[in-house]
C-alpha angles and dihedrals in degrees: 000000000000121000091246099044113132125240110214088208087067094052107090132198121197124184134190098017091128116052116237095244090057092043090053090050093049092047092053091051094047098044091052096042120125091210097084114127128190123225113058108133133199089216138351091257096058115115092185107068132199133245111227144187110202112216093173131348126210109292095020127111106273113265093002090147098034121160113230089328093292097135096045094043092050091048092052092049091046097050094042097048117000103047093041091053095058105029107023095183095048121114128183109240094176143358104228101186142335131200143149116236132196132194134187134204115281139165087236124083127226117241135235118272147156120235098211132349105203119100124273095023115135131186125217123195119188112190105222105173142351141076104259145346115133127209110236125199131206138186114247103287123239098224091183084080109050140265090301088072089089108095122175110234102172142008135197108208115224114253125160108252094020122132125213118195123183144144108285095229093063113113109243145150134206116227116228117243118260089229142352128019120314117200133185139173113234126198129179115205134187107215131197125258093283118165094267092052092049088051092050092047089054092050091049094046093239114161101155116059095169091111120140115245109267120247132191090282090058089049091054091046089055090062093081092051096047099035093087091055093046093051093048090050091051090053090052092049093047091051089051091050091051090049091053094051 
């Protein structure tokens, strides 16, 4: 087992936390927002880029650029009801970043990536709008083999209003929608040393957690480390595309 292998038991799916009337209201605000920016990427190798609305970047006050209170309201509902329902002893120590992302259909395929590598970081995805676009998880690839080293171990099916919650160091990829505009709210949390986090630390061999919170510079420095995985994953996907043609 690799240190960054994913445990499907620690990948959570929560449905129906947000009522449909509120989801409809949020979707209308977000779709019509003039704050969309182009250029957020899942990894440096991605040709297809994301649209994004930044609610708060790493190092900023949480929800400093919120839209109609959507980010903060969702966070409060999640921590009060959703998080408690799946990890009762979890507590949010810090909100690392929050943004809304959007993707469109493309002949290109997004590549595998990790969100953050330090311990106790968790990623939340809340599927706001769209028809499809699953989130697919992999164990840490052994790139000393070849591109076939990437084996899917878990998948969260896209469903409007669904929440996916998982450790941020898990290798994953978001599938592009087959049509239209797919949007999701993304939050990165730092949780306390709850039982799940202690378990994960043990698996990863982590004994020193006195690691500064990563910022955008750390994210860019990670590119060199993860680039070899991303490129191998692209080769696998391209070979699959050629096989389907």
